[in-house]
PyMOL Python script that loads the backbone (N, CA, C, O; Angstrom):
from pymol import cmd

cmd.read_pdbstr("""\
ATOM      1  N   MET A   1       0.834  -1.187   0.000  1.00  0.00           N
ATOM      2  CA  MET A   1       0.000   0.000   0.000  1.00  0.00           C
ATOM      3  C   MET A   1       0.879   1.251   0.000  1.00  0.00           C
ATOM      4  O   MET A   1       1.820   1.358   0.787  1.00  0.00           O
ATOM      5  N   LYS A   2       0.571   2.172  -0.869  1.00  0.00           N
ATOM      6  CA  LYS A   2       1.352   3.398  -1.030  1.00  0.00           C
ATOM      7  C   LYS A   2       0.946   4.434   0.025  1.00  0.00           C
ATOM      8  O   LYS A   2      -0.244   4.692   0.198  1.00  0.00           O
ATOM      9  N   PRO A   3       1.928   5.039   0.743  1.00  0.00           N
ATOM     10  CA  PRO A   3       1.565   6.057   1.748  1.00  0.00           C
ATOM     11  C   PRO A   3       0.975   7.287   1.070  1.00  0.00           C
ATOM     12  O   PRO A   3       1.356   7.645  -0.045  1.00  0.00           O
ATOM     13  N   GLU A   4       0.046   7.921   1.759  1.00  0.00           N
ATOM     14  CA  GLU A   4      -0.587   9.126   1.224  1.00  0.00           C
ATOM     15  C   GLU A   4       0.377  10.302   1.297  1.00  0.00           C
ATOM     16  O   GLU A   4       1.119  10.466   2.265  1.00  0.00           O
ATOM     17  N   THR A   5       0.343  11.102   0.259  1.00  0.00           N
ATOM     18  CA  THR A   5       1.136  12.334   0.292  1.00  0.00           C
ATOM     19  C   THR A   5       0.368  13.390   1.063  1.00  0.00           C
ATOM     20  O   THR A   5      -0.837  13.551   0.872  1.00  0.00           O
ATOM     21  N   PRO A   6       1.065  14.112   1.938  1.00  0.00           N
ATOM     22  CA  PRO A   6       0.364  15.154   2.694  1.00  0.00           C
ATOM     23  C   PRO A   6      -0.181  16.225   1.760  1.00  0.00           C
ATOM     24  O   PRO A   6       0.466  16.604   0.783  1.00  0.00           O
ATOM     25  N   LYS A   7      -1.367  16.701   2.071  1.00  0.00           N
ATOM     26  CA  LYS A   7      -1.973  17.771   1.284  1.00  0.00           C
ATOM     27  C   LYS A   7      -1.316  19.092   1.662  1.00  0.00           C
ATOM     28  O   LYS A   7      -1.063  19.345   2.840  1.00  0.00           O
ATOM     29  N   PRO A   8      -1.036  19.938   0.670  1.00  0.00           N
ATOM     30  CA  PRO A   8      -0.443  21.244   1.016  1.00  0.00           C
ATOM     31  C   PRO A   8      -1.444  22.086   1.797  1.00  0.00           C
ATOM     32  O   PRO A   8      -2.643  22.077   1.520  1.00  0.00           O
ATOM     33  N   THR A   9      -0.923  22.809   2.773  1.00  0.00           N
ATOM     34  CA  THR A   9      -1.800  23.675   3.563  1.00  0.00           C
ATOM     35  C   THR A   9      -1.997  24.987   2.826  1.00  0.00           C
ATOM     36  O   THR A   9      -1.113  25.450   2.105  1.00  0.00           O
ATOM     37  N   LYS A  10      -3.153  25.571   3.014  1.00  0.00           N
ATOM     38  CA  LYS A  10      -3.437  26.865   2.397  1.00  0.00           C
ATOM     39  C   LYS A  10      -2.655  27.944   3.113  1.00  0.00           C
ATOM     40  O   LYS A  10      -2.633  28.000   4.343  1.00  0.00           O
ATOM     41  N   ARG A  11      -2.024  28.788   2.349  1.00  0.00           N
ATOM     42  CA  ARG A  11      -1.311  29.932   2.927  1.00  0.00           C
ATOM     43  C   ARG A  11      -2.239  31.129   2.912  1.00  0.00           C
ATOM     44  O   ARG A  11      -2.970  31.354   1.947  1.00  0.00           O
ATOM     45  N   THR A  12      -2.203  31.879   3.971  1.00  0.00           N
ATOM     46  CA  THR A  12      -3.020  33.085   4.047  1.00  0.00           C
ATOM     47  C   THR A  12      -2.121  34.286   4.292  1.00  0.00           C
ATOM     48  O   THR A  12      -0.916  34.138   4.496  1.00  0.00           O
ATOM     49  N   ALA A  13      -2.695  35.446   4.271  1.00  0.00           N
ATOM     50  CA  ALA A  13      -1.930  36.670   4.542  1.00  0.00           C
ATOM     51  C   ALA A  13      -1.365  36.658   5.957  1.00  0.00           C
ATOM     52  O   ALA A  13      -0.381  37.344   6.237  1.00  0.00           O
ATOM     53  N   HIS A  14      -1.977  35.887   6.847  1.00  0.00           N
ATOM     54  CA  HIS A  14      -1.522  35.823   8.242  1.00  0.00           C
ATOM     55  C   HIS A  14      -0.268  34.969   8.407  1.00  0.00           C
ATOM     56  O   HIS A  14       0.340  34.970   9.477  1.00  0.00           O
ATOM     57  N   ASP A  15       0.125  34.245   7.368  1.00  0.00           N
ATOM     58  CA  ASP A  15       1.269  33.345   7.449  1.00  0.00           C
ATOM     59  C   ASP A  15       2.597  34.007   7.092  1.00  0.00           C
ATOM     60  O   ASP A  15       3.619  33.324   7.021  1.00  0.00           O
ATOM     61  N   LYS A  16       2.605  35.291   6.870  1.00  0.00           N
ATOM     62  CA  LYS A  16       3.827  35.967   6.446  1.00  0.00           C
ATOM     63  C   LYS A  16       4.896  35.919   7.535  1.00  0.00           C
ATOM     64  O   LYS A  16       4.621  36.182   8.705  1.00  0.00           O
ATOM     65  N   THR A  17       6.104  35.583   7.135  1.00  0.00           N
ATOM     66  CA  THR A  17       7.245  35.582   8.051  1.00  0.00           C
ATOM     67  C   THR A  17       7.993  36.897   7.888  1.00  0.00           C
ATOM     68  O   THR A  17       8.358  37.288   6.780  1.00  0.00           O
ATOM     69  N   LEU A  18       8.211  37.565   9.001  1.00  0.00           N
ATOM     70  CA  LEU A  18       8.947  38.822   9.000  1.00  0.00           C
ATOM     71  C   LEU A  18      10.368  38.560   9.467  1.00  0.00           C
ATOM     72  O   LEU A  18      10.580  37.821  10.429  1.00  0.00           O
ATOM     73  N   LEU A  19      11.328  39.150   8.807  1.00  0.00           N
ATOM     74  CA  LEU A  19      12.715  39.014   9.225  1.00  0.00           C
ATOM     75  C   LEU A  19      13.002  39.986  10.362  1.00  0.00           C
ATOM     76  O   LEU A  19      12.604  41.150  10.314  1.00  0.00           O
ATOM     77  N   ALA A  20      13.686  39.502  11.370  1.00  0.00           N
ATOM     78  CA  ALA A  20      14.036  40.358  12.505  1.00  0.00           C
ATOM     79  C   ALA A  20      14.865  41.554  12.031  1.00  0.00           C
ATOM     80  O   ALA A  20      14.714  42.660  12.549  1.00  0.00           O
ATOM     81  N   SER A  21      15.727  41.332  11.061  1.00  0.00           N
ATOM     82  CA  SER A  21      16.558  42.441  10.569  1.00  0.00           C
ATOM     83  C   SER A  21      15.707  43.540   9.949  1.00  0.00           C
ATOM     84  O   SER A  21      16.064  44.715  10.029  1.00  0.00           O
ATOM     85  N   GLU A  22      14.578  43.172   9.326  1.00  0.00           N
ATOM     86  CA  GLU A  22      13.671  44.178   8.773  1.00  0.00           C
ATOM     87  C   GLU A  22      12.938  44.928   9.882  1.00  0.00           C
ATOM     88  O   GLU A  22      12.719  46.135   9.781  1.00  0.00           O
ATOM     89  N   LEU A  23      12.562  44.215  10.933  1.00  0.00           N
ATOM     90  CA  LEU A  23      11.857  44.854  12.047  1.00  0.00           C
ATOM     91  C   LEU A  23      12.776  45.772  12.844  1.00  0.00           C
ATOM     92  O   LEU A  23      12.421  46.913  13.143  1.00  0.00           O
ATOM     93  N   PHE A  24      13.951  45.269  13.182  1.00  0.00           N
ATOM     94  CA  PHE A  24      14.844  46.005  14.072  1.00  0.00           C
ATOM     95  C   PHE A  24      15.677  47.064  13.349  1.00  0.00           C
ATOM     96  O   PHE A  24      16.039  48.071  13.958  1.00  0.00           O
ATOM     97  N   GLN A  25      15.987  46.866  12.078  1.00  0.00           N
ATOM     98  CA  GLN A  25      16.763  47.818  11.272  1.00  0.00           C
ATOM     99  C   GLN A  25      17.996  48.330  12.000  1.00  0.00           C
ATOM    100  O   GLN A  25      18.239  49.536  12.047  1.00  0.00           O
ATOM    101  N   GLY A  26      18.773  47.417  12.567  1.00  0.00           N
ATOM    102  CA  GLY A  26      20.019  47.783  13.241  1.00  0.00           C
ATOM    103  C   GLY A  26      19.883  48.145  14.701  1.00  0.00           C
ATOM    104  O   GLY A  26      20.890  48.317  15.389  1.00  0.00           O
ATOM    105  N   ARG A  27      18.654  48.267  15.195  1.00  0.00           N
ATOM    106  CA  ARG A  27      18.446  48.604  16.611  1.00  0.00           C
ATOM    107  C   ARG A  27      18.431  47.338  17.454  1.00  0.00           C
ATOM    108  O   ARG A  27      18.287  46.238  16.922  1.00  0.00           O
ATOM    109  N   GLN A  28      18.578  47.486  18.746  1.00  0.00           N
ATOM    110  CA  GLN A  28      18.510  46.360  19.678  1.00  0.00           C
ATOM    111  C   GLN A  28      17.114  46.195  20.274  1.00  0.00           C
ATOM    112  O   GLN A  28      16.797  45.150  20.842  1.00  0.00           O
ATOM    113  N   GLU A  29      16.284  47.223  20.144  1.00  0.00           N
ATOM    114  CA  GLU A  29      14.958  47.186  20.762  1.00  0.00           C
ATOM    115  C   GLU A  29      13.952  47.932  19.885  1.00  0.00           C
ATOM    116  O   GLU A  29      14.260  48.965  19.291  1.00  0.00           O
ATOM    117  N   ILE A  30      12.733  47.373  19.823  1.00  0.00           N
ATOM    118  CA  ILE A  30      11.633  48.055  19.155  1.00  0.00           C
ATOM    119  C   ILE A  30      10.430  48.045  20.085  1.00  0.00           C
ATOM    120  O   ILE A  30      10.346  47.228  21.002  1.00  0.00           O
ATOM    121  N   ARG A  31       9.508  48.953  19.841  1.00  0.00           N
ATOM    122  CA  ARG A  31       8.270  49.003  20.625  1.00  0.00           C
ATOM    123  C   ARG A  31       7.119  48.603  19.725  1.00  0.00           C
ATOM    124  O   ARG A  31       7.065  48.987  18.557  1.00  0.00           O
ATOM    125  N   ILE A  32       6.192  47.821  20.284  1.00  0.00           N
ATOM    126  CA  ILE A  32       5.036  47.329  19.546  1.00  0.00           C
ATOM    127  C   ILE A  32       3.774  47.748  20.283  1.00  0.00           C
ATOM    128  O   ILE A  32       3.619  47.448  21.467  1.00  0.00           O
ATOM    129  N   ALA A  33       2.877  48.433  19.600  1.00  0.00           N
ATOM    130  CA  ALA A  33       1.586  48.826  20.185  1.00  0.00           C
ATOM    131  C   ALA A  33       0.578  47.732  19.860  1.00  0.00           C
ATOM    132  O   ALA A  33       0.400  47.356  18.702  1.00  0.00           O
ATOM    133  N   PHE A  34      -0.088  47.221  20.919  1.00  0.00           N
ATOM    134  CA  PHE A  34      -1.078  46.155  20.751  1.00  0.00           C
ATOM    135  C   PHE A  34      -2.149  46.308  21.823  1.00  0.00           C
ATOM    136  O   PHE A  34      -1.843  46.338  23.015  1.00  0.00           O
ATOM    137  N   ASN A  35      -3.409  46.405  21.396  1.00  0.00           N
ATOM    138  CA  ASN A  35      -4.533  46.548  22.336  1.00  0.00           C
ATOM    139  C   ASN A  35      -4.307  47.643  23.371  1.00  0.00           C
ATOM    140  O   ASN A  35      -4.484  47.436  24.572  1.00  0.00           O
ATOM    141  N   ARG A  36      -3.917  48.798  22.882  1.00  0.00           N
ATOM    142  CA  ARG A  36      -3.694  49.971  23.739  1.00  0.00           C
ATOM    143  C   ARG A  36      -2.569  49.800  24.759  1.00  0.00           C
ATOM    144  O   ARG A  36      -2.507  50.541  25.740  1.00  0.00           O
ATOM    145  N   GLU A  37      -1.708  48.861  24.543  1.00  0.00           N
ATOM    146  CA  GLU A  37      -0.544  48.638  25.408  1.00  0.00           C
ATOM    147  C   GLU A  37       0.710  48.755  24.549  1.00  0.00           C
ATOM    148  O   GLU A  37       0.669  48.519  23.341  1.00  0.00           O
ATOM    149  N   ILE A  38       1.815  49.119  25.173  1.00  0.00           N
ATOM    150  CA  ILE A  38       3.106  49.173  24.488  1.00  0.00           C
ATOM    151  C   ILE A  38       3.972  48.033  25.012  1.00  0.00           C
ATOM    152  O   ILE A  38       4.143  47.876  26.220  1.00  0.00           O
ATOM    153  N   TYR A  39       4.510  47.249  24.102  1.00  0.00           N
ATOM    154  CA  TYR A  39       5.402  46.141  24.437  1.00  0.00           C
ATOM    155  C   TYR A  39       6.776  46.447  23.874  1.00  0.00           C
ATOM    156  O   TYR A  39       6.904  47.103  22.840  1.00  0.00           O
ATOM    157  N   ARG A  40       7.807  45.965  24.566  1.00  0.00           N
ATOM    158  CA  ARG A  40       9.186  46.107  24.100  1.00  0.00           C
ATOM    159  C   ARG A  40       9.693  44.751  23.644  1.00  0.00           C
ATOM    160  O   ARG A  40       9.591  43.766  24.375  1.00  0.00           O
ATOM    161  N   LEU A  41      10.230  44.701  22.453  1.00  0.00           N
ATOM    162  CA  LEU A  41      10.861  43.489  21.940  1.00  0.00           C
ATOM    163  C   LEU A  41      12.325  43.817  21.750  1.00  0.00           C
ATOM    164  O   LEU A  41      12.675  44.725  20.996  1.00  0.00           O
ATOM    165  N   ARG A  42      13.185  43.074  22.439  1.00  0.00           N
ATOM    166  CA  ARG A  42      14.606  43.391  22.340  1.00  0.00           C
ATOM    167  C   ARG A  42      15.444  42.150  22.087  1.00  0.00           C
ATOM    168  O   ARG A  42      15.046  41.028  22.401  1.00  0.00           O
ATOM    169  N   ILE A  43      16.607  42.381  21.514  1.00  0.00           N
ATOM    170  CA  ILE A  43      17.572  41.325  21.249  1.00  0.00           C
ATOM    171  C   ILE A  43      18.594  41.357  22.382  1.00  0.00           C
ATOM    172  O   ILE A  43      19.179  42.404  22.662  1.00  0.00           O
ATOM    173  N   THR A  44      18.809  40.222  23.029  1.00  0.00           N
ATOM    174  CA  THR A  44      19.768  40.154  24.134  1.00  0.00           C
ATOM    175  C   THR A  44      21.192  39.970  23.606  1.00  0.00           C
ATOM    176  O   THR A  44      21.398  39.773  22.408  1.00  0.00           O
ATOM    177  N   ARG A  45      22.161  40.035  24.505  1.00  0.00           N
ATOM    178  CA  ARG A  45      23.560  39.789  24.134  1.00  0.00           C
ATOM    179  C   ARG A  45      23.765  38.379  23.614  1.00  0.00           C
ATOM    180  O   ARG A  45      24.684  38.120  22.836  1.00  0.00           O
ATOM    181  N   ASN A  46      22.893  37.456  24.056  1.00  0.00           N
ATOM    182  CA  ASN A  46      22.992  36.055  23.619  1.00  0.00           C
ATOM    183  C   ASN A  46      22.166  35.772  22.368  1.00  0.00           C
ATOM    184  O   ASN A  46      21.923  34.615  22.025  1.00  0.00           O
ATOM    185  N   GLN A  47      21.732  36.847  21.683  1.00  0.00           N
ATOM    186  CA  GLN A  47      20.962  36.749  20.446  1.00  0.00           C
ATOM    187  C   GLN A  47      19.624  36.031  20.631  1.00  0.00           C
ATOM    188  O   GLN A  47      19.199  35.252  19.778  1.00  0.00           O
ATOM    189  N   LYS A  48      18.975  36.307  21.755  1.00  0.00           N
ATOM    190  CA  LYS A  48      17.621  35.807  22.039  1.00  0.00           C
ATOM    191  C   LYS A  48      16.662  36.999  21.984  1.00  0.00           C
ATOM    192  O   LYS A  48      17.072  38.149  22.145  1.00  0.00           O
ATOM    193  N   LEU A  49      15.390  36.707  21.757  1.00  0.00           N
ATOM    194  CA  LEU A  49      14.373  37.767  21.762  1.00  0.00           C
ATOM    195  C   LEU A  49      13.623  37.747  23.076  1.00  0.00           C
ATOM    196  O   LEU A  49      13.239  36.684  23.565  1.00  0.00           O
ATOM    197  N   ILE A  50      13.414  38.930  23.653  1.00  0.00           N
ATOM    198  CA  ILE A  50      12.655  39.070  24.894  1.00  0.00           C
ATOM    199  C   ILE A  50      11.532  40.066  24.637  1.00  0.00           C
ATOM    200  O   ILE A  50      11.778  41.173  24.157  1.00  0.00           O
ATOM    201  N   LEU A  51      10.297  39.676  24.956  1.00  0.00           N
ATOM    202  CA  LEU A  51       9.142  40.557  24.830  1.00  0.00           C
ATOM    203  C   LEU A  51       8.654  40.901  26.228  1.00  0.00           C
ATOM    204  O   LEU A  51       8.332  40.009  27.012  1.00  0.00           O
ATOM    205  N   THR A  52       8.598  42.193  26.543  1.00  0.00           N
ATOM    206  CA  THR A  52       8.122  42.626  27.860  1.00  0.00           C
ATOM    207  C   THR A  52       7.052  43.692  27.689  1.00  0.00           C
ATOM    208  O   THR A  52       6.981  44.376  26.668  1.00  0.00           O
ATOM    209  N   LYS A  53       6.229  43.811  28.711  1.00  0.00           N
ATOM    210  CA  LYS A  53       5.150  44.792  28.705  1.00  0.00           C
ATOM    211  C   LYS A  53       5.623  46.053  29.398  1.00  0.00           C
ATOM    212  O   LYS A  53       4.866  47.018  29.507  1.00  0.00           O
TER     213      LYS A  53
END
""", "prot")
cmd.dss("prot")
cmd.show_as("cartoon", "prot")
cmd.util.cbc("prot")
cmd.orient("prot")
């Protein structure tokens, strides 16, 4: 019996991948406004992302 090939998933506008380099543009921290709150997204010295309110 032949295994079934997985069906391709539908891509939507919500599936877009953003590059961190495009978001940060050389900065270490950006601010994101969401639901009337401001969040900080920053790159650590260990090249990790931290999101804080």
